[in-house]
Phi, psi and omega in degrees: 000120183292143174287146177297157176233160173234116174065032179079357180254144181290126177284118178299336188294333197252019181271352177280146179281162182226161180241162169081192185274004176277159173282168177294327173305311185293311181306321184288305193275338185275313187226015177065036176055051177300323186287340182277351181261165176296152178298136188284328186275097183255015180290170174260028179297155180298142165270176175306314188297327186290340182253000179308320186282359180254036182303133184294142180293343179261019181307321188288326175301314183290327186266340187295112179063006180288327180273006182243335185224099188233157176244130184287341176054038172066061186272171174263132176212156176050229181251035188225084175295347175293340179305331179296340184270350184272165176300161184298143180288159183298152174285157180303334182280348180248321172270171187273345172057024180127175179103199181061042177246127191224014179280159175281126182292153173282139180277149174304142183201176177230037182285150176268070182198163162279101190267127186228164180292160179305133177090003176250158177234163181213159173202162177270134182266313181204141185231162175318128175089349178298138175302138181247307177280149185300328177266020179287140177284162174294150183291137174226106180305319182283352188216062184271162180204146181298321175306317177297309184299328180293345178249358185245163181301133181287184184281197189342101179280141182230262183295135172234141167216157187243138177236106187297144177232051193102182188293310193247020174217152184198166171259137177251119173257135180225132179276147168246101192290303185206167178250150168240090189294336180291334177261346180275331190228141172289146172061026172287130185225020177118154184299331173305325187249002176297151168287159178292334172293322180294309176306314182299323178295315181299319173302312187290332188275352175276181176094243184195172182222138166249122172229146173280130170231164185223150173291140177272102178062226181255024184261184172269005177282144178233142180231153175297131174278125183247359181242156179085187188293324192038066192291339181269344185304136184204146165242138180240127189231184177287003182235012179272135181296136181225181176227149168271142172222170181089188186298334176276347183302138183077001180297151175302331181287351181244005179275138179225171179298321177289339191223074185290347179263355180058050180226357183228073172294161174251115165082165174225149187225149174054045177283111191269263183255202186184211181192171176238127181282161178295339179260022164080025168258167186253130168262131184230138197245122176288138183239262190280066185276351182295333191281350183271353189248157168240159171070036170301337178284355189250013178279166181304147190303320181297336183267348189294323177297325184282328175295315184292327186294333181264002180058039180292138185297137176257155184067205172230075180294148185295339181271008178271151182291331177069048169301338180293341181292331180247344180220109190299339183299337180280359176259104189285347173297329180261330183223070186296343178272351182305319185297338188280351185269001183231157181103026184250173171263129182253125178259136180223134177270108179289336179277358177230096189289350177260002182286155177265125176300144186237125179273116186273096186294342180290350177274358179083165182231120175196190181278085184285130172279311186204177174207094186257141189252149163206185182247141178285168178303326185267006174100352176292147183276132179241137183231124180259140188216141172242150172257112187279074167206162184297134174062038171255192201243164175253134183232157174220139181246135173231118183293155174291313183258168185263150178289133174245125186295126178085354185261074187303312186302310183291316179300335179292344180257006183294328178276011174260345176212126181167195188248133173261128178242163172226145190269145171234126188250146172230133176273168189232009174247150184288161180295331181297339175267008190235089185255004183079007178275338189096002181285138185285152175291179189291339176275004167088004181213152166271107189207179178170208187222171176195179179220151173263114179272123183286137177254315184195147180223107183061236175267011181257115179268140173259007188249123181298132180083001182234139170282172180298315182294325174295329178287322184283324181280328181238059187298320178308314184296317179300312181301321177300316185293330180264008173076036177296166182270135177283132188236166181275073178059072174293115182257236185296145179228118185232144175258130180292124184285349182260306184271338184086352179288141179260122186253140184236122173278121180246105195292310179179171172191089185288354178280341179299125188263165174309322182290344181257006180289137184198179190300323186273342171232082191280010172206156182278165180044062187290083189271346182248347175077177183204169182240130183251140178250137177242126179247107186293147177300131180070014181060032183243121183296344176269006179295153178258002173225160186206162165257155175219155174206164183246107173275347184219119168251117193280160184131189178286126186304335176295339181278128183296342179279002178265158178211137188230056175058029173090356188283155178301109187288355174283347180254007182252163179275142169295148183208142182220140173065059182298143187233278180263150182230156170202172180232141168278184187280347173269004175083020171283139183267125179255132185233119169265149185241159183217108175095043183314117179272001182266001177090011180244164178292150176297162184206195178233129182237160174224141181214125169304153179241358180214159174091192180293335182266008182306127181091349177281089189270130182223142180281128182263328172199166173237150177268176182286181185299132175081353189269167175238148180271115177244186193092246336271170178214129176258123180296157187294333175276000175064025180259352189209144167237126180258138176228144170261117180274093189276151179032057167299140176080015183266076182234160177300130180091358181288154174191168177297335173282330179231069183296139182260352173224140175244021177278140002260359191247356178102355178243248177275140179295139181229120174306142188208159168253130176243162179232146177235140179211166177277140185292342181251014177074015182287166175291139184309133178084342184282000000 
């Protein structure tokens, strides 16, 4: 396979081999070719299979009725943060918990289009370069500037959430995860040779955007507000002043020459997914931050093991963006603590464009995919988080104090004090029944039980040999020490607003060997991924124990190793590499994919999780060539579906002179947020 070129020159960025359904461009710019590197987690912690024989004696208590009668406990879902203020949702035994989906599924394809079911319509809401601030210039691909980009919609859009401002108007928050300079600029040959202006543009294209949108008439279409003051519109970038809060704020591990008190970080990077709080703020999660730094091998010797655990770049490789050429802080030989200032969950108030974004240290530091909130039975705030790397962990934060409806001042402090947990899973079937073929064990399910192991609570560490701020800054190391369970790239984690089940997207892990096959990872070389359900004990998000099961093992339904919750596999759509999740108001699970290994474009799928259609997975849309499906978001009235179409045209051999996608406007590909609705105003999927 030939490497892509720019302006006739070989791109040094793409000489490293890559794996999976992603292109070399995506592997390089999105995560720094993580799959080509050694697995960062080299600890001897148990895999699921290693603990199968340790089945908890209370398994029957944990599972009895748990998967059939659940309480939502006031979770967050779709585009309605206000759901957190409502009484507990009906149990699955009383509500229908999903189903009532009647659209004709979209067939797998490789078209350069947003392909949707018959009877539906779509449009682009906002695209890379569209003006965000009122004085922003119109986008000009051939004449970009950092000053303009700081006022325009950023690059690769990921997490989206909607914050209502009445029935027909809302604020749209969008993450800008990463930049692909080889598609943004002509003749780009790597960070070492990039112009300083190009580097500054890339810094400005990271972060996030707040834009006002409005409904088009009485339809499910939404459009960008382009006239008037647009007082809430805002761009947040890699250069926006921020603040640390929580137990690690001010720690020696966060102090730098520019910030000797360790309380004022600058900017956010690689923001993947996120969440929305019950009080109407946005949580945006920093993920693959390791690739932005140089000279990780030149930090003090005592810090080197921690740098390695986070796969921080060593030396000054030619495939690095070389942000250090314009901002010295990205050179760890000079500023070794700067990397510790990234990898956090950031809280942003979209209704206050003058507010300072806050990095909440109590939630820990790792490669966050998302940070989704719900309420425990007693009103404490719970945040579910996954560390998106091979053999990494699943986390949960539970606040010390309770949420108070309408008490904004009180609620803004809830994420600064509480307990951070990491998950340990136990299977319940003998090894002899797990042969990697996908055949269910004798009890009819891939399932088991688990516990949440405490890591830190305020200034109290539960990890031997580590202080509280060390646990929070080096959370991966702390989780290693307490024996957390290694997972297959835990990505988005969402709680079903109807049933209360917590669903985890495990995207893939081709490094899993046959010896590591077990009940919760039922096949080796897991290139298609699976979805796991957690049911908290007593249906309480604040519980310390849970039951788990796997309702979906992804891949080609013709493959015996796939599983669709027992549904007839001749009637389901093929799916590969689940990434982001969401639920509609009826409790149906929506799944977006990233890196489809089945030869089709990525897409958005929906699956009922209860009732007669449980497991009946159908494809709702596909995204254009080279793109990943992000978001997604189903509005609370179920009349609109938002998807972020990330990195269209990011394929091997693509460049501005040879684009492989022309979506959405027929010229250069531009990452964009799109909306889909039914042409006759019907509920999505009905």
